[in-house]
Structure formats: C-alpha cells, structure tokens
GUSE-334827 format. One record per residue (C-alpha): x, y, z. Coordinates in steps of 0.25 Angstrom, whole numbers, plus 5000, padded with zeros to 4 digits. Example, Ala and Ser with C-alpha at 12.3 -4.5 7.8 and 13.67 -1.06 7.14 Angstrom:
2
504949825031 505549965029 
***
This chain:
1179
523755295429 524955305436 524855375451 525655485455 526555405464 526955325453 527255445445 528155495457 528855355458 529155365443 529755495444 530555455456 531055335449 531355425436 532155525445 532955405452 533255345439 533755475433 534555495445 535255345444 535455365429 536255495432 537055415443 537255315433 537755425423 538755475433 539255335436 539555295422 540155435420 541055415432 541455275427 541755325413 542655435419 543355345430 543355215421 542955135433 541655085439 540955145451 539755095459 538455075453 537355185451 536555145464 537755145472 538555255466 537855365475 538455295488 539755255481 540055405477 539955455491 541355435494 541855515483 542755415477 542055405464 542055565463 543555565467 543855475457 543155545446 543755675451 545055615450 544755575435 544455705430 545255795440 546355705444 547255815451 546155855460 545955715467 547155685476 546555555483 545255485483 544855445497 544355295498 544555275512 543355215518 543755235533 543655385533 542455405524 542455565526 543655565518 542855535506 542455685505 543855705500 543455625487 542255715485 543055845487 544055795477 542855785467 542455925470 543855975467 543855905453 542455965451 543156105454 544256075444 543356045432 542456165436 541156095438 540156205443 539856185457 538356185454 538556035451 539356005462 538855925474 539055935489 539955845497 538855805506 538055765493 538955655490 539655625503 538355635512 537455575500 536555705500 536455735486 537055625477 536255675464 537055805465 538355725465 537855645452 537455775446 538855835449 539355705442 538555735430 538955875429 540455835430 540255735419 539655845410 540755945414 541855845411 541255795398 541155935393 542655955395 542955825389 543455765403 542455655404 541455575396 539955625395 539055575405 537955485399 536455485401 535955355406 534555395408 533655275403 534855185402 535055145417 534055045423 533755045438 532854955447 531655015454 532354985468 533655065463 532755185458 531955185470 533255185479 533755305470 532555385472 532655365488 534055415487 533655545479 532455565489 533455555500 534355655494 533155755494 533755845482 533455885469 533855795458 534955875449 534655895434 535555795428 534955825414 535455965413 536755955420 537555985407 536756115405 536856145419 538456125418 538556205405 537756325412 538656315424 539956315416 539356425407 539556335395 538656295384 538056165385 538856055379 537655995372 537356125363 538356205355 538656355360 538456475350 539556565355 540556535366 540556675370 539156705373 538756735386 537256755385 536356665376 534856635376 534356495375 532956465369 532056385378 531556265371 530056275376 529656135370 530856075377 530456145390 529056095389 529455955387 530255975399 529056015406 529656155409 528356235409 527956385413 528856455402 528156535391 528456495377 528756645375 529856645385 531256685378 532456605380 533156625393 534356715393 535556635398 536656725404 538056695407 538456685422 539056825426 539356895438 538857035434 537457075438 537257185428 536757155414 537757175403 537457195389 538257085381 538157025369 536956925368 536856815359 535356765356 535256625351 534056615342 533556465343 532456475333 532556545319 531256615321 530756685333 529356735338 529156885341 529256845356 530656785354 531056915345 530657005357 531356915368 532556915359 532657055357 533957115363 533157225370 532257115376 533357025381 534057145387 532757175395 532657035399 534057025404 533757155412 532657085418 533356965421 534457035428 533457105436 532756975440 534056915443 534557025452 533157025459 533256875461 534656885465 534356995475 533156915481 534056795482 535156865489 534156925499 533556795501 534956735503 535356845513 534056825520 534356675522 535856695525 535356785536 534356695542 534656625555 534256485548 535356505537 536356545547 536056425556 536256335544 537456405539 538056385553 537556235553 538256215540 539456285545 539456195557 539256075549 540356115539 541356145551 540956005557 541255935544 542556005543 542955975557 542555835555 543355825543 544555885550 544355785561 544255665551 545555725544 546255735557 545755595562 546355535548 547555615550 547855555564 547455415559 548555415549 549455485558 549355375569 550855335568 551255485570 550255495582 550855375588 552255435587 551755555592 551055485604 552355405606 553255525606 552255595616 552255475625 553755455624 553955605628 553055585640 553755455644 555055525643 554555635651 554055545662 555355465661 556155585663 555355625674 555555495681 557055505678 557155635684 556455595696 557255465696 558555545695 558155635706 557755515715 559155445711 559855565715 559155575728 559255425731 560755435727 560955545737 560255475748 560855335745 562255385743 562555355757 561855225758 562455175746 563855205752 563455135764 562955015756 564155015747 565055015760 564154885766 564154825753 565754835751 565854785765 564954665762 565854645750 567254665755 567154625770 567454475773 566554465784 565354565783 564554605795 563154555797 562554695795 563354715782 562754585777 561354625782 561454755774 561554685761 560854555765 559554615757 560354595745 560154445746 558554475745 558754535731 558554385727 558054295737 558254185728 559754185729 559554095741 558554015733 559654005722 560653945732 559653845738 559253805723 560753795720 560953705732 559753625728 560253605714 561653555719 561053465729 560153405718 561353395708 562153325719 560853235723 560653205708 562153165706 562153075718 560853015712 561452995698 562752935705 561852825712 561152805699 562452795692 562952695702 561752615701 561752605686 563252565688 562852455697 561852405688 562752415676 563752325684 562752225687 562352215672 563852195669 563952085680 562652025675 563152015661 564551965666 563851865674 562951815663 564151815653 565051735663 563951635665 563751605651 565351595650 565451495661 564351415655 564951425641 566351395644 566151285655 565051215650 565751075652 566251115667 565451065679 564751175688 565851195697 566851225685 565751325680 565651395694 567151395694 567251455681 566251565684 566951605698 568251625690 567651705679 566851785690 568051795699 568951835688 569651975691 569552085680 570852135674 571352255682 571652325669 570252335664 569052415667 568052335661 567752235673 566452225679 566952195693 566952305704 568452315704 568452345688 567252435690 567952515701 569152535694 568452575681 567652685690 568952735696 569452755682 568252825678 568252915690 569752945688 569452985673 568253075678 569153145689 570253165679 569253235669 568553315679 569753355688 570753405678 571753445688 572153305689 572453285675 573053425673 574053395684 574353265678 574553315665 575353425669 576353345676 576453225667 576753325655 578053345662 578453205666 579253105659 578352985657 579452895655 579152755651 577752805646 577852815631 576952935626 576552965641 576153105639 575353085627 574652965634 574253055645 573753155636 572953055628 572352995641 571953125646 571253165633 570653025633 570053055647 569353175641 568853105629 569753205620 568653305624 567653245615 566453295623 566153415631 566453365644 567753305641 568153435633 567753515645 568553425654 569853425645 569753575644 569753585660 570953485659 571653575650 571453705659 571853625671 573153585663 573453735660 573353765674 574253655679 575253665667 575453815669 575853795684 577253745679 577453855668 578253975672 578054075660 577354085647 578654045639 578653915646 577253895643 577453915628 578453805628 577653705635 576753595630 575653585640 574653475642 573453565640 573853605627 573953465622 572653425628 571853545623 572453545609 572253395608 570853405612 570553515603 571053445591 569853345592 568653325582 567953455586 569153535586 569653485573 568353535567 568753675572 570053655565 569353615552 568453735552 569553835555 570753775548 570253705536 569853815527 571153885530 572053775528 571353715516 571553845509 573053845512 573253695508 572453705495 573353825491 574353755483 575053895479 575153945493 576453955500 576654025513 578054005515 578854125520 580254075520 580954155509 581954045506 580853935505 580154025495 581454045487 581753895486 580353875481 580453975471 581753915466 581053775465 579853835458 580853895448 581653775445 580353695444 579653795434 580953815425 581753685426 583053765428 583853795440 583453925447 584454045446 584154075461 585154035472 584653895477 584753955491 584454085497 584154155510 582954225513 583354355510 583954305497 582654235494 581854365496 582754445487 582054385475 580754455471 579954335468 580354265481 580054395489 578754405482 578354255485 578754285500 577854405501 576654325495 576854205505 576854315517 575554365511 574954235509 575454185523 574754305529 573454295522 573454145525 573754165540 572754275541 571654185536 572054075547 572054175558 570754235554 570154095554 570654065567 570354195574 568954185569 568654055575 568654085590 567354015593 567753895585 569053865593 568753745602 568353785617 569553695622 570653775616 569953905620 569653875634 571053815636 571753935630 570854025639 571353945651 572753955646 572754105645 572054125659 573154035666 574254105658 573754235663 573654195677 575054125677 575754225670 575154365673 576354435668 576254385654 575554475644 574254445636 575054435623 575954315630 574754245635 574054255621 575354205614 575254075623 573754065619 574154075605 575153965606 574153885612 572953905603 573653925590 574953845591 574453725599 573053715594 572853785580 574253775574 574353625572 572953625564 573553725554 574953655552 574453515552 572953535547 572753385542 572953335556 571853405562 570853375550 570953515545 571253465532 571153325525 572253335516 573753325516 574553465516 575653495507 576953535513 576853675507 575453695512 575953635526 577053735526 575953845523 575153805535 576453805543 576653955539 575253995543 575453915556 576753995558 576054125555 574854095565 575854045575 576554185575 575354255576 574754185587 576154205594 575954355593 577354375587 577854425574 578854365566 580254375571 581654395564 581754245561 580554255553 580954385546 580254355533 578854345540 579054485546 578054545536 576954465543 577254525557 576154635556 575154535552 575654435563 575554545573 574154585570 573754445568 574354415582 573454505588 572154445582 572754305587 572854365600 571454415601 570954275596 571754205607 571154285617 569754275611 569954125611 570154125626 568854195628 568054075631 567054015643 567453915653 567353775651 566253755661 565353855653 565753815640 565453655642 564453685653 565053595662 565053595677 565453485688 564153425688 564153405673 564653255674 563653235685 562553265677 563053195664 562053085660 563252995655 564552985662 565753035655 566552935647 568052925644 568652825634 570052785638 570952655636 571352585650 572852625646 572652765646 571752755659 572752675667 573952755662 573252885667 572952825679 574452785680 574952925677 573952995687 574352895698 575852925696 575653075697 574653095708 575553185716 575353285705 573953255700 573353255714 574453295724 573453295736 573153155734 571853165740 570853195728 569953115720 570953065710 571853005721 570652935726 570352875713 571752825710 571852775724 570652685721 571052645707 572452595711 573652595703 573552605688 573552475679 574552555670 576052525671 577152535662 577052425652 575652385655 574752345644 573452415646 572252415636 572052535626 570552495624 569752615627 568752605638 567552695642 567652755656 566252805661 566852925670 566252945684 566453055695 567152995707 566453115716 565053085711 564752995721 564753095733 563553125742 562853245742 563753365744 563653405760 564353535755 563053565747 562253545759 563153635767 563053735756 561553725757 561553755772 562553875770 561453935760 560253915769 561153965781 561454095773 559954115771 559554095785 560754195789 560254305780 558854295787 559454305800 560354425796 559154495790 558454495803 559554505814 560854575814 562154565822 563654575822 563754445816 563054315813 563254245825 562754365834 561454365825 561254225828 561354245843 560354365843 558954345849 557754345840 556654445842 555254455836 555654555826 556654455820 555554355819 554654465812 555754495802 555954345799 554454335796 554554445786 555754385779 554954255778 553754315772 554754375762 555554265759 554554145760 553254215754 552454145745 552554165730 552454095716 552653945716 554153965712 554354065723 553653975733 554653865729 555853955731 555254005744 555053865749 556453835746 556953955753 556153945765 556453785767 557853765774 558353625774 559353615785 559553465784 559253375772 558553275781 557653375788 556553455783 556753595779 556553715788 555453815783 556053955785 554654015784 554253935797 555353965806 555654085815 556754175815 557354115827 557353975820 557954035807 559054095815 559353975823 559353885810 560353995803 561253995815 561253835815 561653835801 562653935802 563353855813 563253725805 563953795793 565053845804 565153705808 565353655793 566453755791 565553835782 565753955789 566853995799 566553975814 567254095820 566654215813 565254225819 564754165805 565354275797 565454175786 563954175784 563954325783 565054325772 564254215764 563054305764 563854425761 564454355749 563054315745 562654455745 563954515738 564054405728 562554375725 562554405710 563754315707 563254205716 561954215710 562554205696 563354085701 562154025708 561254035695 562453965687 562553855697 561153835697 561053825682 562253725682 561653635693 560253645687 560853595674 561653485681 560453445688 559653425675 560753335670 560853255682 559353225682 559453185668 560653095672 559853035683 558753005674 559752935665 560352855675 559052815681 558652765667 559952695665 559752625679 558452585675 558952525661 560152455669 559152395679 558152355669 559352285660 559852215672 558552175678 558152135663 559352055661 559251985674 557751955671 558051895657 559251815662 558351755673 557151735664 557951665654 558451575665 557151555671 556551505658 557551385657 557051275667 558151175670 557751035671 557850995686 558150845690 557050785697 557250775713 558350865713 558550975724 558251095713 557051005708 556450995721 556751135724 555951185711 554851095714 554651145729 554651285724 553651245713 552651185724 552751315732 552651405720 553851475723 554751445711 555651575708 555451635695 556951625690 557251495698 557651435711 558851345714 559151265725 560651225730 561251175742 562351255749 563351145746 563051155731 563251305731 564451285739 565051185730 564851285718 565551395726 564351485728 564151465742 565451485749 564951465764 563751465773 563951515786 563951425798 563551305790 564551185787 564851165772 564351015775 562951075778 562851145765 562051035758 560951065768 560851215764 559951245752 560151365744 559051415734 559351515724 558151575717 557651695709 556251745708 556551895703 557651935694 558851975701 558551925714 559151795719 558551725731 559551635739 558851555750 559551455759 559151365771 559851285782 559251225795 560351285803 560051425800 558851425809 557951485798 557251415786 558051485775 558851605771 558451685759 559151815752 558751885739 560051925731 559952025720 560751985708 561252125706 561852115720 562551995717 563152055704 563552185712 564252095722 564952025711 565352155705 565952205718 566852075718 566252015730 566451865729 565551815740 564351865747 563351805758 561951765756 560851705764 560951805775 562451795775 562451645778 562951595764 564251655757 564251635742 565151665730 564551785723 565051755709 564551605709 563351645715 563051745704 563451635694 562451535700 561351645699 561651675685 561651535681 560351495688 559551625686 560151705675 560951625665 560351585652 
***
C-alpha cells in the first residue's frame, strides 16, 4: 500500500506534468503562428521574460500596434515596452481582461502560469475568429524526466499561486464574451436567458459532491447593468423528453419567477454586504497604508522609468551635449578674453599716456645714435642694453673669426700638402727618367768603354730642354709651366684683366696677325673650357659682366650701342650655343619649325608681286597656255585681282597664326632659357639704366630685345639645321617662310609697328602692337634672376676647397699668343704695373710667340694654381679678432663707468662699487648652464691676447685689470691705424653704435658668412684627407719602386776577381758581419776623379787621390752612405748619409755640383746619380 507522501508526490508530478504540457501547447501554437522556432519548454519561462516572443506574436496578429521590438541587452528595462505592446494587441482583439496577466507577472517572474493561461485564452479567441490555428492538447503526448518535473514543481511552489483552469479556458472565454461555446450549437442567437441542465452523473464523475439530485438546472442570466428584475421572454430548454414532477414544478413559470426574485434578493444582499465590507476595508488604516505604499512604489517606478528614459536620451544625445558644452566653454572663454582685452586696452592706454614722453625721448636718442657721426658716450650707453638682447652676437663674431682662421689654416696646410705631393711627383718623374736614361745608355753604347758611357750619360743629363715646350722635368720647365698655370688662373678669376684686354683689342687693327680677333675670342673661350662645367660657366659669365661695364664706358648713347658689335655679345652667344643650350633650342623650336617645314602647302609670302608671279606660273603650268595676265605688275595692280587679294589675306592670316605659335612658345619658356643669357641681360639692363638715366624703359627693353631675340634666338629660327633643331635640309620656300616669321618676331621685339615701306603688312600692326607688350613683359621677367654667386653657390674659397684643381686644355700656340698680346697691351690691361699680373709676366719673361714663329697646336693640359695661395696666416684677421675682443671689453667698461669720452673713462679712478658691478656682470655673463652653454661661455670668458700666450680668464680678473687690458688694446688698435689717434677713441664708440643700429643686418650677414665658411671648411677638410691619401700613395709608390729596383739589383751577385780591391773589401765586411743589404762598393778618389764624379778634394793634391778610399754602400732603401778616409785629415774616416730623393731634387733644381763628406769633396750630381743607379738600382 502506497504511503501518503508517495501519493502527494504523484499529485505534484501530475500537476507539474500538466503545467509543462500547457507550456508545450503554448510553444507549438506560437511557433505555428510565427513560423519560427523558439526556446524549448524548459527554457521558455525564462526566455519569455524580455517580451520579445510576445511582441513578435502581437506583431503577427496586430501588426499596426507594434511599432518596434526592443532587443537591446544593455538597457533591459526597455523590455517592458515589448510586454506593453502585447497588452495593446490584446486590447485590439478584445480579449477580456480577466485573462490578462500583470506586467510584473512576466517581467519579475511572479506568475508565469497566468501568462501561459493568457496565451491559451488568446489562442481560443483567435481560433474562434479564424485568425489563428487551434491550440493542441498535448496531454499524455509529451515526456519529461523526473528531474525536469521536479524542477517544474519547485518553480510552481515558488510562485505560490493557484493554477489556472486550462481545461475550462474555452468555456470561460465564451462566458466572458457572452458568446455560445464554440464546441456546442446555439438554439437562438437572440436569447438572453437560458437554462442548462446539470448533468449529475458527470458531476459525480468529476467528484462534485454536495448537490441534491432534485436540484433544478441553474438559471444563467445575461450580463446587464440593471438591478431590477424585468420580465422578459424566457426560453426553456428541455434536455430530456420526459420530466419528473419535481422537474415540472421547477420548470413552471411561476416557480421560475419566484426563484428569480429570490436570486435577485440574495444577490442584492450579497452585493450590499460585500460593498459594506469593501467600505470597511477601504476605510481601515491598513488598507490606506498599503494603498500609499503601492502609490509610492508606482511613483518610484514611474520616476525610475523617467530617469532611465532621460539617461537614454542623454546618452544618445552625446554629440549635441558636447556641442552645447563647447559652446558654453567658448562663450565663457570669449567672455574672459574680452575682459582681458578690455583690461589690456585700459593698461595700454595708460601705458601709452605714461610712455609717450619717454618714447619721444628714446626716439630722439635713437635718432641721434643713428644719424650722428660721433655719438656721445651717454647716447651709446642708453642703448647698449640692446646688445644684451642676444648675448651670443659676440659669440657669433668669435665663431666667425675662428672659422676664418680655421679656413686659412687649412688652406695653408693643404698648400703644404700639395707642394709636398708635387715634390714627390717630380721625384717619381726624375726616378723614371733616370732609369730610362740608364737603360738607353746601356743599350745604345754597349760597345763603348766606361768613359764613353759616362760622357754619353752626362750629355743626356745636361741636355737643355726646348724653351718652347712645357713638358720638361727640369726646374726651369716646371717653373715656366707653373707660371703659365698661375697666369691662366689669374685671368679666369680676375675678369677685369681680360675685360680690359678684349675691349681694347676689339678696336685695334691687328695688322699682320690673320684672324687675330677670332683667335683671341677662341683662346679666351678655351681658357674657360667653353663653359662646360659650373665653375667655368660662372667665371665666363663674370667675364661677360665685366666686359659690359668696360665696353659701355666708350658708348655715348643707346643709338651708338645698337650699332655696335660687342665682345660680350659674341662670348655669351657662342657660349650659350653649346650642347646644353642646343637642347633648349631643340625643345623650344623643333616642334614649331617641324610644323612649318613639313607643311608643303604653307606659303607666308607677303609680297603681292611675288604672289602675282607665282599665280601666273601656276596657271601656265596647269593649262599649258600663256597666261592672259600682264607679265609684270605693281603691288597695287596685283592686289586688284580678287584671287591675288584673297591669297594675300590668307597669307597674312597664316603668318599671324604661325607667329603667334612661336611667340606663345617663347614667352612660356622663361624658366628654360639658359641662365647665362638671363644674367647677362640683367647686367646689361642695369648698366644701361645707370649709364643712360634719361632713357625711358621702353628704349632699354628694345635693346634687351635686340640682344635676346636678334642675337640669340633669331639665328636658330632662320638656320635651324646649324643648331641641331632639325636634321633635314630645308626647301627654299620653307626657309623663306621661316624668314617671314623671323621678320615678324623681330618687328615685335623692337616694339615698332610696320611703317610706310611695309604698307602691305599694316593690317598686322594691331597684332604687332599687342604682341610687343607681351614681349616687353617677357624681357623684363627674363631679367628677374638671382646673382651668379647665389645661383652657382660660388665664393672666393670655392677653389681653395676644391679637391681637384681646375684643368684647362689649350694649345701652346694659343697660350703663347695670348701671352704675347697681353704683354703688348699691359698699359691698358694693368695701368698701375704693380699688380699680380705684372709680377707673373715679369717672371715669365717675353713670350715665345713671334710673327712667323712655328708653335705646336697640340693641346696640353694645365692644372691651374692660385698664385696667392701660398700666403701665411692673414695678420689682418688677427687684427680683426683683436678689434672684436676690444669692443667686448669697452662695452663692459661703458656699462660700469661714464664720462665725456672714452679716454676720460679710461683715466677715471676705480671704486668698490665698480668692482661690485663687475662681479654682478660676471655672474650673469659667465654663469654655469648646459654643456653647450658652458662651452660658449668658456669661449666668451677666455680672451687670447697673443697666440703664443695662454688666454686671459675674464672671470678671474678684477675690473681694474679689465679696464687696463681694454685701454691697452685700444692703444694697440690706434697704433695699428685701425682707429684714429686724434679723437679720444671716438672711432671705437662709433663701431659700437654701428653694432647697435645695424645689429639685425649684421646678424644676417654674419650668419650667412658662417654658413659659407662652414661649408668651405668641410670641403677643405675633405681636400686635406684627399691630399693626405695622395701623398701616402705617392710615397708608397716611390719607396716601393726604389725598393723593387734595389732588391732586383741586390739579387744579382757579380763575380769578383780574387785579390782585387773590391774582393778584399767584401771579404773584410763579411768577416765583420757588416755587409750592407743592397751592396757596398769601394773606389779610390782617383778612379772617381777619372770618371768625372769627383771634381776636387779640398786641400789634397790630385797626385794623392790614389791614397783616398771612398766607399759607397746602401743598407736601407733610399739612403746612400758615402765614406772616405785620409791620414792627413786628422780623423779616421768621414761618413755621410745622403737620401736619394735629395739627390733627385738637387738634379731637378739644375744644380750641377755639390759637396759631400762634410764639404771636403766636390762631386758631379748627374754622374753621382748615374753611378748610384747603376750600382744599386739598375736591373
């Protein structure tokens, strides 16, 4: 027998199972409506809480009600909108509210069964109206585990509510809607009351006990609002065909009427009692407190919803809020700024009023400082604080002077390196020459005896080089070559000499010299390498600019200038027709000229007579018959023919269009025009404006047009094949067309319209006038160009910093001819006769050129050198440095003391307050700072008065010492004539005043110089490294060559005859272990004398030369040891070491003899070198 607990458990499981079945029925019905799958039965309770499924269901059967479905997981409180949308849909379909659930039932999960019950009622309602499928009965069709049933039961227990009657939901819905049950067939649609027989057995089966079998059917009344009982037609439904007496009694109308009265009375009593009970409840304190609590909760919910809504609104309106905040902040900022501006304006107005007098006084003082030639000490002192705006101004000057000294020092070191490299180069050349000479002697005089060999070598060694060649290795040839290299460099870098020379020779009659002028021009262009690189182009442009200035000295007016054919025009035009300039012509003119040349039908002839004759020829050629026109006609007669006139107009139109194409292309190629043409045009314009101030701009521009177009562009248009513009030959007709175009452009460039002699071109005058203005503007724009120094980045130190020296290729004929011509015109070229050119020509002597002389035309290469580069460090630079230091010290003195003039200040006594002020200045000027500032301050505080003395530390000296040093420096500058000695050192004050007034411009100029010097110094350092490497290579080559030659010679052991002097000498050295590495040779002075090597030995008779042994040995490459001994000398022996390079240098300098052995022996240099080469180096 089962226990009661088991039965309770079964009942619970049955209740849970029924509940899960009802959920499953609702789930399947929703899925059938939505046609989509939702969560499982077990999870459906939880998943329905967000209202999304209900909102979708509401949207399915009432789509116009649901505006949106909230699916946001961030703001979960908005899910209530989904549930409210479901409620609205229920209102639309008029589901009675008795079936509705509360919001909290679902959202807070307080009564989920009520929600499922509502869905069941909704399904019945929609199914009755044919709006949805019927809900299924899944009882006994679904299966759940015991765990799932137990979990469902726990959930039901947690709800603590009564389970709705799902089985009777359809009937309940019918009653609420006052509609018949859809499961039975109604009798009359209009009945309001009907009785339903109670099926007692059915009730018994349902375990409804307590009802008597004789109880009649209950009366079901319609839902009305009237309380009174009205008599209406009643319809009785007889369920069974046979009735008992009780049934007849209870069915009698009188009984029914009485029952109804009784029921009404009972209901009235019950309603009144319920109403009174409700009144009592409502009036109770507990109910009122609960109502207040509910109202508070409702208000809290509403407030929270409103707050959440506002929060969402604010979050979604973040951009607008930021803009509002920005606008507010901007308003507040502008308000504060406006307040500051108002306050500033008030302060400015007050300050302007207060400082007006002070400004006037300062302006007067500044004007006095600027305009006075000799400002007073007080005036300078008033503005000396301006020098404190940037205390590094003096530091910049110090840095500038350091750079200058560094540049000069590096130039000196590089010159020394170049000289040393040149010396080694000469030694290498002499070594090669001597080696070749020995080989030639040995080859050509093999059958001679030794004396003949020596005489042959002496003749070759002493043979003088031809005076007309510059290729000799001897000192005289080298000096001449260096002089010519210095001459060419001087003529390049000092264009005034060539400018004067060419301006005077262009007017001279060179008489017997054929093509003399062209020879001079060709030679000058060779000097500048035809401007094939940047340096030569820059120097040639500078020459043209100087030529303009020189030749314009002899021009009286612009008309005379237009008639002349000047040298600078020839140079610049010829130079700017080189390879680079031809490329410009090709890009500019090739498309235009090709178009003209390739157009066979183009005819630009503007002569009516020519057009008339061509028409006759064409007519006769076409018809084969003589023309009916006159064979000759004037221009007017020709134009009287309509066809001739039409052709003439067509030619004018074509000429204008073609000219316009050329003009447009030329004026649009401003930046492509070679710089040389532009800068020379600019210089010509400036010189013309300076020399002829009364001439108008139009006249100046006409001259520029003549130079730029007529001299430069026009030849390339008229003869394009000569400038590589086109490669083909030009037909005469097309050349004539080009001539017509050139004529039009020439007319436009001159700024004039066609006159009466060209009356037939008068229709083009308007075009010529307007085009002339465009050409005018283009010419002026063309001359707007920067200086050559800026364009080419050249300065006086560029050549010094160049790693490789400039090269010039020129023939000896051109070089000697130029020398000859300059020599004959020195009175004009250098009238002072005290310049560097005069010194060079004086050392060179007369030119080898002469009328009828035959000189080589073979081109030689000159490595140019600067004659002025071997100068020592510039003493003026040292003086400039002293001037900078003196100004610094004088500024310190003026800051501390005052007086009528600087001399008076130096004489004033010094007090303690002056020392204190100086101490304060020292702290400000020389205080510690960053590493860079520390270095700068160290330079500022250290004063080097003498390069050989240690610097003076300004931080450690007193004001008395400072003043004494400043006074002595001023006196030194006065002694050196830097400042005058008769104005109480006023020049020093003037320099300081200039530094104050011109500080900005001086600073810019100083920074520019620092940049240039830094750039030059970098290049000088690179050049030094290059020369150092070259010197090392040359030395290694020389030493290596000598070592190889000596090594090869040392490997060849000559056979020595026994018992000879040389045999005994070597044996003796071998016994002592002193055999030199490269050999040792013993001679007597007589032997060397007979060979001509020894000329004399001081104080010894030639008869005794046999008693003097002389030994030549070499144990180290390049060092020759000469040892001699004689009993009469008082010492055992005399020994001397000679470097082989020294012997070669002596030979190069042309020295024939030299003394060795401490001056006791005089030897022939050439023969001694021959002997050394033969014994130690010859292979």
